[in-house]
N, C-alpha and C positions, 0 to 999 in steps of 0.2 A: 576159088582157091588159087587158080592159076595166076590171077592178077596179084594176089598177096605174095605168091612166090616170086614173081617178077620184081615187085617193089622191094621186097626184102633183099633179094640178090643184088639189086642196084644199090641199096643202102650199104651193103657190105663192101661192094666194089668202091663206093664213093668214100667211105670212112670206116675202115675195119676196126681202127682203134677205138673210136667212139662207140661202136657196136659192142666191142669187148668190155668197155667200162660199164655200160648200162647193165650188161649181163652179170658182171662181177659184183656190182653193188646189190643187185637183186639176189644173187646167190648168197651173199653174206647175210642179208635179212632173212632169207628162207631158212638158213641153217642156224639162226640165232635162237637161243632158248627164250628170248624175248620177242618171238615172232608175232605174238598178238599185238604188240604195240609198235614194232618197227616195220612190219610187213604191210605198209599202207602206202598206196592202194594195194588191194588184193585182187587177183584176176578172177572175175565172176565165173569163168568156165571151170574153176576148181572148187566151186561151192557144191556141197552135197546136202540136199534138204536144208539149205540155208546155213549150213555149218562149213567152216573153212577146212578143206581136206588138205592139210599141210603135208602129210605123208605122200599123197599122190602127186602133189606139186613138187616135192623134193625129188621124187623119182623121175618126173618129167625133166626137171632142170638138169639132173645128172646125165640125161641122155643127149643133151645138146653137145655136139662135137666142137672142136676148135674152129676158129673163124674160117680158116682156109677150107677145111673139109665141109663146113656148113655152106659156104658159098658154092662149092661143087655140088652138094646135095640139093641146094635150092635150084641150081641151073639144070640139074638132071631130074628134078621133081621127085626126089626120093625121101624127102623129109615127112615123117608121119604127121597126120592132120592135127593131132593134139599139140605137138611141138610147134607146128606152124602157127596155130592159133595163139599159143603163148608168146611166141616171138613177135607176132603182129601186134599183140596187146602191149608188149614191152616197148616196141619201137615206134609206135604211132601216137605218141603224146601230142595233144593239140595245144598244150600250154608252153612247151619249151623244146629246144633243140640243143644237142651236144655236138661239138666239133673238136677234133684233135687240133692243137695249136703248136706253133713252133716254140722252141726253147727261148728264143729271143723275147717272147712275150713276158717271160719271168723277169727279165731285166727291166722292162717297162714298168712292171708291177712294183719292183723294188724302188724305183724312182718315185712312185706314188705313195708307198707306205713307209719308206725309209729302210735302211739296211737292218738286217737282223743282228742280234747281239753276238752271234757266231755264224760262221759260214755254213750254209746248208742250201742245197738245190733240189728241186723235185726231179724225179726221173721222167715224168710226163705232165703236160699241161693241157687242160681241156677248157674250151670256152663254152659257156652256157648262155643261151639267149632265150628270154621269156617273152611272151606276148606283151605288147604295149599296155601299160597300166596308166590310165589318164591321171589318177590321183598321185601316183608316184612321180610321174613326169612333171606335174604341177609343183610338187614339193621340191623336186630337183632344180627347176627353173627359179624358184623363189629363194631357196637356202643354199644351193650348191651341194657338192658331195665330197666325200673323201673315201679312201679305200682302207680296209682292215681285214684281218684273217680270223677265221673261226675254226677251232679244232673240235672233232667229235669222233666217236667210235665208228669204225667202218660200217657196222650193221645199221647205223642210223642214216646213212647217206641215200639209201633208196627213198626213204620218206622225205628227207631234206630236199632232194632233187625235185620231187613232185610237189611238195607243199611249202617249200621254203623253210626258213628258220622261224620257229614259233616260240616266243619268249616264255610262255607259261610252262613249257616242257623242260626248261632248263633246270638242272638239279643243283647247280652252283648258285648259292644265294648269299655269299659272304657279304657282298655289297648291295644286296637287294635283288628283287626280281628283275628278269630281263635276259636278253641274249648277250653273252659276254664275247667281246672281240678284242683283238690287239693288233697294233701295227708292227709288232715283233713276231715274225714267223716262229722263232725259237720257242716262245711262250706257248703258242698253239700246238706245237708238236707234242707237248707234254700231255695234251688232252686227246691226242690222235694215235693211240697205240695200234700197232700192226694187227690186222685181223685176217682170217681166212676168207679169201674171195672165191673166184672161179678156178677150178682145177686145170682148165685148159687155157687160162688167160695168158696173153703175151705181156701183160702188165706185171705178172708175178702171182704166185699162189697166195702169198702173204703180202698184203699192202696196207698202207695207211693213207688217209685223205685229209686235206685241209681245204676249206672253202674260202675263196677270196670274194669279199662282199663290197658292193658299193653302198655307202651309207649316207643318208641325207644329213647334212650338217644342221640339224634342227635343235632348238633350245632344249628339247626334252631328252636329247642324247646325253647321258652322263659321261664325262671325260675327265682326264687328269688336268689339273690346273696348269700343267706344263705346256699344254697345247696352245699355240698362238691364236688359232681361230676358234677354239672352244674353251677359252679361259673363263673361269668363274662357274663352271658347271661340274664341280668336282665332288660335291657331296652326294653320297649314296643315300637311299631311302629304304627303310624297312629291312635292312640286312641283319646279319648275325652280329655285326659290330655297329651299333647305331651311331650315325654322324661320321663314320669313317670316310676317309678320302680315297677316291678311286686312284689306284696306282698309275704311275707314268706309263703311257702308251697303251692303256686299257680304255675300253669303251663299253658302256652298258646301254642297250637299246630295248626299251619296254614296248614300243609300238611296232608291231610287225610290218606296218606299211612303210617304215622308214629305212628299210634295207632290202637289197636283192643280191642274190648270188650271181657273180659274173664269171668266175673261173673255179675249177676244181684242180688242185695240185695233188698228184699221186706220187707216193714214195714207195720204193721197193724195200726189200728186207734189210738193205744196208742203212736205212734211215735210223733205226734204233741204235746201231753201232755209233753213228755220228753223235747221237744224243748222249751216249755214255761218255764220250771224250771230254765233255765239259765238267765231269765230276759230280759228286753228290750235291755240293752246295749250289752249283750252277743249275742242276736239274730241278732242285727244290727251293730255288731262291724265293719264289712267291710264298710258298707254305712257311718257310722260315721267317720271312718278313711278317706274315700274319701272326705267327707264334710269338715273335718278339713284341709286336704291337699289343697283343693280348696280355703278355707278361707285364709290360709297362703299365697297362690299365689296372691290373690286379695290384701291383705295388703301390701305385698312386692312391687307389681306393683304400688300401690297407693303412697307408700313412695318414690319410685323412679321417680314418675311423676313430670313434670315441674310445674304443678298446686300446688302440695304439697310443693315443694321447694320454690316457689314464695310466698306462703302464710305464710310459716314458717319464711321466712326472714322478711316479713312485721310485723309479730307478735313480733319477737325478736328485730327489730330495731324501 
């Protein structure tokens, strides 16, 4: 246990903000009413007779003090063993590392994705590094990559961080199955409402997150025909609107092996206020566009129907 305490204390000293983020995302999943699906992975030490003891886990998470006090308790060896074990499980992932990044990184990301439709900046930026994936590296060397954003509820990010973005879990299927991304950060903010995180977090008690993904520029990635490098791959398949065209600056990735998370952008409580400034039509532009498209299809279908032609002839004659 002493080695674990030393390692955790060193981790807090090295990057307290990254430590904070991991706990905040975990706390949001623990407190979610959807904990059965979003709390994955689940710490084995909180299984009772093979069942997830979520109440005991919530109690333990509630006992974790703010990062500064936690560092002091780790150094003075006053952290309870069950909390120590939980923190060790949270911070000792063998598949990824999270590091606090400078705000200048966001400027670099905007150059890669293009400017958003209105000005918005994250309060914090975190870099995510995963273990080398030979297949992904091979695809990247063959096809090249581009960057895009993905928005999701805060409670989903614990699982997203550990397992990546999984296309079949996506609930949005207007243009077919897959993970939906956009090069416009504004679009993704609509899918990332603020949620309750960790009560002691320096990031804020209520935050929202957006993932920045590196995407393989593979022919299977559906994209708007407006894109120069991805022209001709605009038709969605199996969506709610058959044959519909993927909107400008949208991407749909069906193969989970074709994207990896590179950064997580964190927005404080002021982010929703910025979203409101663009007004109703700005915030619901995509939904309105889909509604208009469906209305046009209905009108065209009605005009081409035998009922319409029959009644028009009766009216004219």
